[in-house]
C-alpha positions as a Markdown table, in Angstrom:
| # | Residue | x | y | z |
|---|---|---|---|---|
| 1 | Met | 21.9 | 10.2 | 12.2 |
| 2 | Arg | 18.6 | 10.6 | 10.6 |
| 3 | Lys | 16.2 | 12.9 | 12.3 |
| 4 | Glu | 12.8 | 11.2 | 13.2 |
| 5 | Ile | 9.6 | 12.9 | 12.6 |
| 6 | Ala | 6.8 | 12.6 | 15.0 |
| 7 | Val | 4.1 | 11.4 | 13.0 |
| 8 | Ile | 3.1 | 8.1 | 14.4 |
| 9 | Ser | 2.7 | 7.4 | 18.0 |
| 10 | Asp | 4.0 | 5.0 | 20.5 |
| 11 | Met | 0.4 | 3.5 | 20.8 |
| 12 | Gln | 0.1 | 3.1 | 17.1 |
| 13 | Val | 3.3 | 1.2 | 16.9 |
| 14 | Gln | 2.4 | -0.9 | 19.8 |
| 15 | His | -1.1 | -1.5 | 18.0 |
| 16 | Phe | 0.7 | -2.7 | 14.9 |
| 17 | Arg | 2.9 | -4.9 | 16.8 |
| 18 | Asp | 0.0 | -6.5 | 18.8 |
| 19 | Tyr | -2.7 | -6.9 | 16.1 |
| 20 | Gly | -0.9 | -6.7 | 13.0 |
| 21 | Tyr | -2.3 | -3.2 | 11.6 |
| 22 | Thr | -2.4 | 0.4 | 12.6 |
| 23 | Val | -4.4 | 3.2 | 11.5 |
| 24 | Val | -2.8 | 6.9 | 11.0 |
| 25 | Pro | -5.4 | 9.2 | 10.3 |
| 26 | Gly | -4.2 | 12.5 | 8.0 |
| 27 | Leu | -0.8 | 11.3 | 7.3 |
| 28 | Phe | -1.0 | 13.3 | 4.2 |
| 29 | Asp | -2.5 | 16.9 | 3.9 |
| 30 | Glu | -4.9 | 18.0 | 1.5 |
| 31 | Arg | -2.1 | 19.5 | -0.9 |
| 32 | Glu | -0.5 | 16.1 | -0.9 |
| 33 | Val | -3.8 | 14.2 | -1.5 |
| 34 | Ala | -4.6 | 16.7 | -4.4 |
| 35 | Ala | -1.3 | 16.0 | -6.0 |
| 36 | Leu | -1.7 | 12.5 | -5.9 |
| 37 | Leu | -5.4 | 12.7 | -7.3 |
| 38 | Ser | -3.9 | 14.6 | -10.2 |
| 39 | Glu | -1.6 | 11.8 | -11.0 |
| 40 | Leu | -4.3 | 9.3 | -10.9 |
| 41 | Glu | -6.5 | 11.3 | -13.2 |
| 42 | Arg | -3.3 | 11.4 | -15.8 |
| 43 | Phe | -2.9 | 7.7 | -15.5 |
| 44 | Lys | -6.7 | 7.2 | -16.2 |
| 45 | Arg | -6.4 | 9.6 | -19.2 |
| 46 | Glu | -3.3 | 7.8 | -20.7 |
| 47 | Gly | -4.9 | 4.3 | -19.7 |
| 48 | Leu | -2.0 | 2.9 | -17.7 |
| 49 | Gly | -4.1 | 0.5 | -15.7 |
| 50 | Arg | -6.1 | -2.5 | -16.3 |
| 51 | Asn | -9.2 | -4.2 | -15.1 |
| 52 | Val | -8.0 | -7.5 | -13.5 |
| 53 | Ser | -11.6 | -8.7 | -12.9 |
| 54 | Thr | -12.5 | -11.9 | -14.9 |
| 55 | Asp | -16.0 | -10.7 | -15.5 |
| 56 | Pro | -15.3 | -7.2 | -16.8 |
| 57 | Asp | -18.6 | -6.5 | -17.9 |
| 58 | Ala | -20.0 | -6.7 | -14.4 |
| 59 | Lys | -17.2 | -5.9 | -12.1 |
| 60 | Val | -14.2 | -3.5 | -12.2 |
| 61 | Asn | -11.0 | -3.8 | -10.2 |
| 62 | Tyr | -8.6 | -1.3 | -12.0 |
| 63 | Gln | -5.2 | -1.9 | -11.1 |
| 64 | Ile | -2.0 | 0.2 | -12.0 |
| 65 | Ile | 1.4 | -1.2 | -11.0 |
| 66 | Pro | 4.1 | -0.3 | -10.5 |
| 67 | Leu | 3.9 | 3.4 | -10.1 |
| 68 | Asn | 7.4 | 4.5 | -9.8 |
| 69 | Asp | 8.1 | 4.2 | -13.6 |
| 70 | Lys | 5.1 | 6.6 | -14.3 |
| 71 | Ser | 5.4 | 9.5 | -12.0 |
| 72 | Asn | 8.1 | 11.2 | -10.4 |
| 73 | Leu | 5.7 | 11.9 | -7.3 |
| 74 | Met | 5.0 | 8.1 | -6.6 |
| 75 | Arg | 8.8 | 7.5 | -7.0 |
| 76 | Ala | 9.3 | 10.3 | -4.3 |
| 77 | Leu | 6.8 | 9.2 | -1.9 |
| 78 | Pro | 8.5 | 6.7 | -0.2 |
| 79 | Phe | 11.4 | 8.7 | 0.6 |
| 80 | Ala | 9.3 | 11.6 | 2.1 |
| 81 | Pro | 10.4 | 12.0 | 5.8 |
| 82 | Lys | 7.2 | 11.2 | 7.5 |
| 83 | Val | 7.0 | 7.9 | 5.5 |
| 84 | Val | 10.5 | 7.0 | 6.4 |
| 85 | Ala | 9.7 | 7.6 | 10.1 |
| 86 | Cys | 6.6 | 5.6 | 10.0 |
| 87 | Ile | 8.4 | 2.7 | 8.3 |
| 88 | Ser | 11.3 | 2.6 | 10.4 |
| 89 | Ala | 9.1 | 2.6 | 13.6 |
| 90 | Leu | 7.1 | -0.1 | 12.4 |
| 91 | Val | 9.6 | -2.6 | 10.8 |
| 92 | Gly | 13.0 | -1.2 | 11.6 |
| 93 | Asp | 15.9 | -0.4 | 9.8 |
| 94 | Pro | 17.4 | -1.1 | 7.0 |
| 95 | Phe | 14.5 | -1.2 | 4.8 |
| 96 | Val | 13.3 | -1.1 | 1.1 |
| 97 | Arg | 10.3 | 0.0 | -0.9 |
| 98 | His | 9.1 | -3.3 | -2.2 |
| 99 | Leu | 6.4 | -2.5 | -4.5 |
| 100 | Asp | 3.6 | 0.2 | -5.4 |
| 101 | Gln | 0.2 | 0.1 | -6.8 |
| 102 | Ile | -3.1 | 1.7 | -7.0 |
| 103 | Phe | -6.4 | 0.0 | -7.0 |
| 104 | Leu | -9.6 | 2.0 | -8.3 |
| 105 | Lys | -13.1 | 0.9 | -7.7 |
| 106 | Pro | -15.4 | 3.1 | -10.0 |
| 107 | Pro | -18.9 | 3.8 | -8.3 |
| 108 | Gly | -21.5 | 0.7 | -8.4 |
| 109 | Leu | -19.4 | -1.7 | -10.5 |
| 110 | Gly | -16.2 | -1.4 | -8.4 |
| 111 | Ser | -15.4 | -4.8 | -6.9 |
| 112 | Gly | -13.2 | -5.7 | -3.9 |
| 113 | Thr | -9.9 | -7.5 | -3.5 |
| 114 | Asp | -10.7 | -11.0 | -1.7 |
| 115 | Trp | -9.0 | -11.8 | 1.5 |
| 116 | His | -5.3 | -12.7 | 1.3 |
| 117 | Gln | -2.2 | -12.2 | 3.2 |
| 118 | Asp | 0.6 | -10.5 | 1.2 |
| 119 | Asn | 3.3 | -13.0 | 2.6 |
| 120 | Ala | 1.6 | -15.8 | 0.4 |
| 121 | Tyr | 2.9 | -13.5 | -2.4 |
| 122 | Phe | 6.3 | -12.3 | -1.0 |
| 123 | Arg | 7.5 | -15.1 | 1.3 |
| 124 | Leu | 9.4 | -12.5 | 3.7 |
| 125 | Gln | 11.1 | -14.9 | 6.5 |
| 126 | Asp | 9.4 | -12.9 | 9.2 |
| 127 | Pro | 6.0 | -11.4 | 7.9 |
| 128 | Thr | 5.9 | -8.9 | 10.7 |
| 129 | Lys | 9.2 | -7.3 | 9.2 |
| 130 | Gly | 7.2 | -6.3 | 6.3 |
| 131 | Thr | 4.4 | -3.6 | 6.0 |
| 132 | Ala | 1.9 | -2.3 | 3.5 |
| 133 | Met | 1.0 | 1.4 | 3.6 |
| 134 | Trp | -2.3 | 1.8 | 2.3 |
| 135 | Ile | -3.4 | 5.3 | 1.8 |
| 136 | Ala | -6.8 | 6.5 | 0.9 |
| 137 | Leu | -7.1 | 8.8 | -2.0 |
| 138 | His | -10.7 | 9.4 | -1.5 |
| 139 | Asp | -12.6 | 9.3 | 1.9 |
| 140 | Ala | -12.9 | 5.4 | 2.5 |
| 141 | Asn | -16.0 | 4.1 | 4.4 |
| 142 | Ile | -17.9 | 0.8 | 4.7 |
| 143 | Gln | -20.4 | 1.9 | 1.8 |
| 144 | Asn | -17.6 | 2.3 | -0.6 |
| 145 | Gly | -15.8 | -0.9 | 0.3 |
| 146 | Thr | -12.7 | 0.6 | 2.5 |
| 147 | Leu | -9.9 | -1.8 | 3.3 |
| 148 | His | -10.9 | -4.5 | 6.0 |
| 149 | Val | -8.5 | -6.4 | 8.3 |
| 150 | Ile | -8.7 | -9.5 | 10.6 |
| 151 | Pro | -6.7 | -8.4 | 13.7 |
| 152 | Asn | -4.2 | -11.2 | 14.9 |
| 153 | Ser | -4.4 | -13.2 | 11.6 |
| 154 | His | -0.4 | -12.5 | 11.2 |
| 155 | Arg | -0.1 | -15.3 | 13.8 |
| 156 | Met | -1.5 | -18.0 | 11.5 |
| 157 | Ala | -0.5 | -19.0 | 7.7 |
| 158 | Phe | -3.5 | -19.7 | 5.5 |
| 159 | Asp | -3.6 | -21.7 | 2.4 |
| 160 | His | -4.2 | -19.7 | -0.6 |
| 161 | Thr | -5.6 | -20.6 | -3.9 |
| 162 | Arg | -6.4 | -18.8 | -7.2 |
| 163 | Asp | -9.2 | -16.1 | -6.8 |
| 164 | Pro | -11.6 | -16.8 | -9.5 |
| 165 | Asp | -12.7 | -13.2 | -9.6 |
| 166 | Ser | -9.3 | -12.1 | -10.6 |
| 167 | Asp | -6.9 | -13.0 | -13.6 |
| 168 | His | -4.0 | -13.1 | -11.3 |
| 169 | His | -4.9 | -12.7 | -7.5 |
| 170 | Ile | -4.9 | -15.7 | -4.9 |
| 171 | His | -7.3 | -15.5 | -1.9 |
| 172 | Ile | -8.2 | -17.4 | 1.2 |
| 173 | Glu | -11.4 | -19.6 | 0.8 |
| 174 | Gly | -13.8 | -19.6 | 3.5 |
| 175 | Leu | -11.9 | -17.2 | 6.1 |
| 176 | Glu | -13.6 | -16.6 | 9.3 |
| 177 | Gly | -12.7 | -14.1 | 11.7 |
| 178 | Glu | -13.6 | -10.7 | 13.2 |
| 179 | Glu | -13.1 | -8.4 | 10.4 |
| 180 | Val | -12.6 | -4.8 | 11.0 |
| 181 | Pro | -13.3 | -2.0 | 8.5 |
| 182 | Cys | -10.7 | 0.7 | 8.5 |
| 183 | Ala | -12.7 | 3.9 | 7.6 |
| 184 | Val | -10.3 | 6.8 | 7.0 |
| 185 | Ser | -10.7 | 10.2 | 5.1 |
| 186 | Ala | -8.5 | 10.9 | 2.3 |
| 187 | Gly | -4.8 | 11.2 | 3.2 |
| 188 | Gly | -5.1 | 8.7 | 6.1 |
| 189 | Ala | -3.2 | 5.6 | 6.1 |
| 190 | Val | -3.3 | 1.8 | 7.4 |
| 191 | Phe | -0.5 | 0.2 | 7.7 |
| 192 | Phe | -0.4 | -3.8 | 8.2 |
| 193 | Asn | 2.1 | -6.4 | 8.3 |
| 194 | Tyr | 2.8 | -9.0 | 5.5 |
| 195 | Gly | 0.7 | -11.7 | 7.5 |
| 196 | Thr | -2.3 | -9.7 | 8.3 |
| 197 | Ala | -5.2 | -11.0 | 6.4 |
| 198 | His | -7.1 | -8.1 | 4.5 |
| 199 | Ala | -9.7 | -7.5 | 2.0 |
| 200 | Thr | -11.5 | -4.7 | 0.2 |
| 201 | Lys | -15.1 | -4.8 | -0.6 |
| 202 | Lys | -17.6 | -3.7 | -3.4 |
| 203 | Asn | -18.0 | 0.0 | -3.9 |
| 204 | Asn | -21.6 | 0.5 | -3.4 |
| 205 | Ser | -21.5 | 4.3 | -3.4 |
| 206 | Asp | -22.1 | 6.8 | -6.2 |
| 207 | Arg | -18.3 | 8.0 | -6.2 |
| 208 | Glu | -15.1 | 6.4 | -7.1 |
| 209 | Arg | -12.6 | 5.2 | -4.5 |
| 210 | Ala | -8.9 | 4.5 | -4.9 |
| 211 | Gly | -6.5 | 3.1 | -2.5 |
| 212 | Leu | -2.6 | 3.7 | -3.3 |
| 213 | Ala | -0.4 | 0.7 | -1.6 |
| 214 | Phe | 3.2 | 0.9 | -0.9 |
| 215 | His | 5.0 | -2.0 | 0.4 |
| 216 | Phe | 8.3 | -2.1 | 2.4 |
| 217 | Phe | 10.3 | -4.9 | 4.2 |
| 218 | Asn | 13.2 | -4.8 | 6.5 |
| 219 | Thr | 16.1 | -6.6 | 4.6 |
| 220 | Asp | 17.8 | -8.1 | 7.5 |
| 221 | Tyr | 14.7 | -10.6 | 6.8 |
| 222 | Gly | 14.6 | -10.3 | 2.9 |
| 223 | Glu | 16.7 | -13.5 | 1.8 |
| 224 | Gly | 14.5 | -15.1 | -1.0 |
| 225 | Val | 11.7 | -12.8 | -0.8 |
| 226 | Arg | 9.7 | -12.5 | -3.9 |
| 227 | Met | 9.5 | -9.4 | -5.7 |
| 228 | Gly | 5.9 | -9.6 | -6.8 |
| 229 | Gly | 6.5 | -9.1 | -10.4 |
| 230 | Glu | 7.6 | -5.6 | -10.0 |
| 231 | Gly | 11.3 | -5.0 | -10.7 |
| 232 | Thr | 14.0 | -3.8 | -8.5 |
| 233 | Glu | 13.7 | -3.0 | -4.7 |
| 234 | Val | 14.9 | 0.6 | -3.7 |
| 235 | Ala | 16.8 | 1.0 | -0.7 |
| 236 | Ile | 15.4 | 3.7 | 1.5 |
| 237 | Thr | 17.7 | 3.3 | 4.7 |
| 238 | Gly | 20.8 | 1.7 | 5.7 |
| 239 | Ala | 24.0 | 1.2 | 4.0 |
| 240 | Ala | 22.7 | 0.5 | 1.0 |
| 241 | Ala | 20.6 | 3.4 | 0.7 |
| 242 | Thr | 21.7 | 6.2 | -1.9 |
| 243 | Gly | 18.4 | 8.5 | -2.0 |
| 244 | Gly | 17.6 | 6.8 | -5.3 |
| 245 | Val | 20.7 | 7.5 | -7.2 |
| 246 | Lys | 21.6 | 3.8 | -7.3 |
| 247 | Glu | 18.2 | 2.7 | -8.7 |
| 248 | Tyr | 16.9 | 5.8 | -10.7 |
| 249 | Gly | 20.2 | 7.7 | -11.4 |
| 250 | Ile | 19.3 | 10.6 | -9.8 |
| 251 | Ala | 18.7 | 11.8 | -6.4 |
| 252 | Val | 15.1 | 11.2 | -5.3 |
| 253 | Ala | 15.3 | 11.7 | -1.7 |
| 254 | Gly | 14.3 | 15.2 | -0.6 |
| 255 | Thr | 11.9 | 15.8 | -3.8 |
| 256 | Trp | 8.6 | 15.0 | -2.3 |
| 257 | Glu | 7.6 | 18.5 | -1.6 |
| 258 | Gln | 9.0 | 20.0 | -4.8 |
| 259 | Glu | 7.1 | 17.3 | -6.8 |
| 260 | Val | 3.8 | 17.9 | -4.7 |
| 261 | Ala | 4.2 | 21.8 | -5.4 |
| 262 | Arg | 4.9 | 21.1 | -9.0 |
| 263 | Leu | 1.8 | 19.3 | -9.5 |
| 264 | Leu | -0.6 | 22.1 | -7.8 |
């Protein structure tokens, strides 16, 4: 039996179930954040992402997707015991890592990602059985356009259309609701289910801001789910889980701390 780690409280889990999201400050420590930022800097040097804005001279929404084929650290992160404990508590077992990506907003020009529900892309049978884990790689606040959510929006399915400000995203036009900014320090995480409407805003600060997003879903509800254009799902828990051997050809589970140390 897998040993659970007390990194998410019963109150945080209940908030996720009631409102569609929950905030877990300090999920990743300073060393782990430093390792993640080291990989982000390498991605930038190697030109591994692209600006998805349709107005690249005026706005920048820099996306890197997927991540697991570019970094052993990113590949290992979903297997970290504290991540497994959080996802298991929120959506239940068995679950898979669905996709992984980074959005980087440079100072001044960094544009947001408009309101949308992830399940408009993924079509999970029950959107509450999938969750994003959005990790702040820099301190995220209102000024630099942190993640915003609309509580209880997972109880509704909104029409989505092509977002004219992005070369491939969709959005909800004219969405109205009580939006909540999720301000978190670097290393904090916001979990929100596949039905929760969310957005990021423009970076009006003088420093860049990056958010790292992993998505997971309970495979009992995964028939017909869309992949989001990424590749293969990775089984993290359940009978199909092999610690990454099946998907990557090597054992990945248990290597998170080793990969962090290697980059520091």
